[in-house]
C-alpha positions as a printed Julia matrix, in Angstrom:
223×3 Matrix{Float64}:
  -7.59   13.57   -2.21
  -6.2    15.35    0.84
  -7.51   12.98    3.5
  -6.19    9.46    3.9
  -8.91    6.88    3.37
  -8.93    4.15    5.99
 -11.36    1.46    7.01
 -13.66    3.07    9.63
 -14.36   -0.27   11.33
 -11.48   -2.67   10.58
 -11.92   -6.18   12.02
  -9.04   -7.52   14.07
  -6.84  -10.12   12.4
  -3.76  -11.66   13.93
  -0.47  -11.76   12.07
  -1.05  -15.49   11.6
  -4.45  -14.89    9.99
  -3.07  -12.22    7.69
  -0.31  -14.6     6.63
  -2.85  -17.4     6.09
  -4.81  -15.05    3.85
  -1.71  -14.09    1.9
  -0.75  -17.73    1.38
  -4.28  -18.69    0.38
  -4.16  -16.32   -2.59
  -0.42  -16.64   -3.34
  -0.92  -19.28   -5.97
  -1.25  -19.51   -9.74
  -4.91  -18.56  -10.16
  -6.4   -19.48  -13.51
  -9.71  -19.3   -15.33
 -11.42  -22.69  -14.87
 -14.87  -22.51  -16.46
 -17.73  -20.31  -17.63
 -21.18  -21.73  -16.95
 -24.34  -20.47  -18.58
 -26.46  -23.24  -17.07
 -26.5   -25.49  -14.03
 -25.47  -28.43  -16.18
 -22.38  -26.57  -17.38
 -21.03  -25.88  -13.89
 -17.84  -27.71  -12.92
 -18.0   -30.37  -10.24
 -17.95  -28.85   -6.78
 -14.8   -30.57   -5.55
 -13.42  -27.54   -3.66
 -14.99  -25.09   -1.27
 -16.33  -22.05   -3.11
 -16.78  -18.37   -2.37
 -18.81  -16.2    -4.72
 -18.81  -12.49   -5.5
 -22.12  -10.83   -6.3
 -23.08   -7.22   -6.91
 -24.71   -4.67   -9.15
 -23.35   -4.29  -12.66
 -20.08   -2.34  -12.73
 -19.63   -2.51   -8.95
 -16.08   -3.77   -9.35
 -16.34   -7.54   -8.91
 -13.72   -8.36  -11.52
 -11.35   -5.71  -10.19
 -11.68   -7.11   -6.67
 -11.0   -10.66   -7.86
  -7.89   -9.41   -9.64
  -6.72   -7.55   -6.52
  -7.25  -10.55   -4.24
  -5.39  -12.92   -6.52
  -2.67  -10.47   -7.47
  -3.46  -11.01  -11.15
  -4.05   -7.93  -13.26
  -6.25   -9.58  -15.85
  -7.5   -12.83  -14.33
 -11.06  -11.52  -14.38
 -11.99   -9.27  -17.28
 -12.84   -5.73  -16.25
 -15.04   -3.42  -18.25
 -16.76   -0.07  -17.93
 -19.74   -1.6   -19.73
 -22.39   -2.83  -17.26
 -23.46   -6.42  -17.76
 -20.14   -7.65  -19.2
 -20.12  -10.78  -17.0
 -22.97  -12.86  -18.41
 -22.15  -16.29  -17.0
 -20.89  -17.79  -13.76
 -17.1   -17.55  -14.02
 -15.01  -20.02  -12.01
 -11.36  -19.47  -11.03
  -9.09  -22.01   -9.34
  -5.57  -22.1    -7.93
  -3.44  -24.74   -6.24
  -5.27  -24.22   -2.94
  -8.56  -25.88   -1.93
 -10.66  -22.88   -2.98
 -12.66  -21.87   -6.04
 -13.73  -18.28   -6.7
 -16.98  -17.65   -8.55
 -17.74  -14.32  -10.24
 -21.51  -14.0   -10.6
 -23.29  -11.94  -13.29
 -23.99   -8.38  -12.25
 -27.55   -7.29  -11.62
 -29.49   -4.05  -11.71
 -28.58   -3.13  -15.28
 -27.23   -4.91  -18.3
 -26.98   -3.95  -21.95
 -28.83   -7.06  -23.03
 -32.39   -8.17  -23.79
 -34.65   -8.63  -20.78
 -35.03  -12.33  -21.48
 -31.28  -12.79  -21.28
 -31.04  -10.81  -18.03
 -33.87  -12.94  -16.61
 -31.91  -16.05  -17.55
 -28.79  -14.83  -15.72
 -30.89  -13.97  -12.68
 -32.47  -17.41  -12.57
 -29.09  -19.08  -12.98
 -27.61  -17.08  -10.1
 -30.5   -17.87   -7.8
 -30.3   -21.57   -8.65
 -26.58  -21.52   -7.93
 -27.05  -19.78   -4.58
 -29.73  -22.18   -3.4
 -28.27  -25.42   -4.7
 -24.45  -25.3    -4.47
 -23.55  -27.46   -1.47
 -19.87  -26.45   -1.4
 -20.61  -22.69   -1.4
 -19.39  -21.43    1.98
 -19.85  -17.67    1.65
 -21.08  -15.01   -0.75
 -19.47  -11.58   -0.78
 -22.05   -9.0    -1.82
 -20.27   -5.99   -3.26
 -21.72   -2.53   -2.76
 -20.29    0.6    -4.37
 -19.22    2.8    -1.44
 -20.19    5.91   -3.4
 -23.82    4.84   -3.59
 -24.54    2.48   -0.67
 -27.43    0.05   -0.66
 -29.92    0.47   -3.51
 -33.34   -0.96   -4.28
 -31.73   -3.34   -6.79
 -29.82   -4.99   -3.93
 -32.94   -5.98   -2.0
 -33.99   -8.98   -4.14
 -30.48  -10.42   -3.88
 -30.41   -9.91   -0.12
 -33.81  -11.63    0.08
 -32.58  -14.52   -2.07
 -29.49  -14.98    0.11
 -31.62  -15.01    3.26
 -34.06  -17.52    1.76
 -31.21  -19.77    0.67
 -29.62  -19.45    4.14
 -26.26  -18.76    2.49
 -23.81  -16.95    4.73
 -22.87  -13.63    3.13
 -20.83  -10.54    3.9
 -21.07   -7.01    2.57
 -17.97   -5.64    0.86
 -17.8    -1.96    0.05
 -15.82   -1.27   -3.12
 -14.2     1.89   -4.5
 -13.8     3.23   -0.96
 -10.85    5.37   -2.05
 -13.35    7.63   -3.82
 -14.72    8.9    -0.48
 -13.21   11.01    2.26
 -13.11    9.38    5.72
 -16.22   11.06    7.2
 -18.32   10.18    4.15
 -17.03    6.61    4.17
 -17.86    6.19    7.85
 -21.37    7.48    7.16
 -21.85    4.97    4.33
 -20.7     2.09    6.54
 -23.18    3.15    9.22
 -26.0     3.53    6.69
 -25.35    0.11    5.14
 -25.23   -1.52    8.56
 -28.53    0.11    9.48
 -30.06   -0.84    6.13
 -29.3    -4.51    6.67
 -31.5    -4.59    9.73
 -31.75   -8.06   11.19
 -31.2   -10.14    8.1
 -30.52  -13.66    9.36
 -27.72  -14.76    7.03
 -25.58  -11.61    6.9
 -22.17  -11.62    8.56
 -21.93   -8.59   10.87
 -18.57   -7.18    9.73
 -18.56   -4.91    6.67
 -15.37   -5.1     4.61
 -14.14   -1.8     3.16
 -11.95   -2.14    0.08
 -10.36   -0.43   -2.88
  -8.96   -2.54   -5.68
  -7.09    0.53   -6.94
  -5.2     1.37   -3.73
  -5.22   -2.03   -2.04
  -7.26   -0.78    0.93
  -8.74   -3.73    2.84
  -7.43   -6.4     0.47
  -5.15   -8.09    3.03
  -7.97   -8.08    5.57
 -10.45   -9.59    3.12
  -7.97  -12.33    2.26
  -7.59  -13.06    5.97
 -11.37  -13.1     6.43
 -11.76  -15.62    3.62
  -8.98  -17.79    5.07
 -10.77  -17.67    8.43
 -14.02  -18.83    6.85
 -12.31  -21.78    5.18
 -10.58  -22.74    8.43
 -13.89  -22.66   10.3
 -15.64  -24.79    7.68
 -12.86  -27.35    7.61
 -12.78  -27.42   11.4
């Protein structure tokens, strides 16, 4: 690609915040649990952030990029690979949760309905969940399949932020247009955080900034 892809609206982070983000994820991240029901979820002893998004949007790749682990979260080109809530922990007071993808899954409808119900129950009932990062493929923008999840997040009053993935696949003008369209499409949703994170797990675009943003959230919650 001839043009250099950059974040069209990068939030400002101080050197201290960027370092706090680096340190937050510079730990030995490990798989902790896979929960197919509320009863199977681990005790919520640490603050949690969760990653949601359409099937094959790149959730696992983003988790791997943030943690610096190539294969912490399993990646697959098959939509619907993540079928449970996957929990990852490190030596820091943070747990990462990879939620099942939505919009398509190579599984029976009853099973997909079960994953959907589990995710909604988690979003509405997890007291230590401090933010959800809703991943949107930068090549496609917001889709109809995203609307029920946005509605569920607003109803649950869970703070969430939009993260564009695979941004390296677009040239700068197209990326800027997608950011503007997504921002307009969100309207006045009450629980959405105003900044849109632009990332690429392949090139590392926006990863340091997203780490810093997560560290900022944890610092605000802890006071």
